[in-house]
C-alpha positions, 0 to 999 in steps of 0.5 A: 500500500502506497500513501499519496504523500509517498507517490513519485513520478513513474510509480505504478498503483492500482485504481479501480482494479486497473494499473495507473502510472504517476505522470505528474506530481505536485504538492500544494501546501495550504496557507491556513493553519491546520489544513492538510497538504493537497497533492495534485496527481496526474495518472495515466491508465496503462491499459487505455492510455487515458489521463486521470487527474486527482486531488489527494490528501497525504493519507489516501492509500493506493494498492500496489499492482502486480507488475514485472520490472524488466531491464531493457535497452533502447534499440531503435525507432521503427516508424512511430514505435520505439523498440526496446530489448530485454537484457535477459532473454533478448525479447523485444517490446515496442511502445508508441510515441504517445505512450512514451510522452516526454521520455523520448527527449532522453532516449538514444540508441543503446541507452541502458538502465531503462526498466520496462513495466510489464503486466501479463508480458505486455509492456505498458511503460518504461522508467528511465535512469535518474540521469542520462548523458547526451551530446550538445549538437547546437549552442551559442559560442562559448564566452571567454571568462564565463565560468565565473558567472552563473548565466546560462544559454540554450543548447539543443541536444542530440535527441532534439531536446533543448536545455539551459546550460552554463555559458562555457559549454560548447557544441559536441560536449557531453553533459549529464541531464536529470530525467525527472526535472529535464535540467542540466546537471554536469559536464561529463 
């Protein structure tokens, strides 16, 4: 049993007998004393793909779902499908672009550390590693002496995703990006 206050993005819980994954999670602290914290959560139904928005209190409980987590590697894109390979038995799973949502911003060929969420041997979603290493393919030229300032600039990464990076970084450099926040972490 998971409490609403313990929910995290990517967790899978059962709602009305159907597995749902947490897509967005936002805690709202009230300004008045004695009021409880409210949690705005967006779930996605893993069977139908429908979104479900809920306002929850911290002590609301959810039943854990029967879910198998398999280590997979991202293999390739086949039209509108993203194909993943199971690292143990080499079976392949494919997910549509819509099912992956904003996770496609971090997928590069051969990426490991991904966990596929399986219910009855059918893949319903993936969990990305907490950070990934991506290459900068386009950014403004670096500014000499920019290491002292905390200013940032926009950089386009190999996946097409744009992120704010420090001014001293250049094209073709590798950076580490947080997959939960979508923010620059460090240079590699």
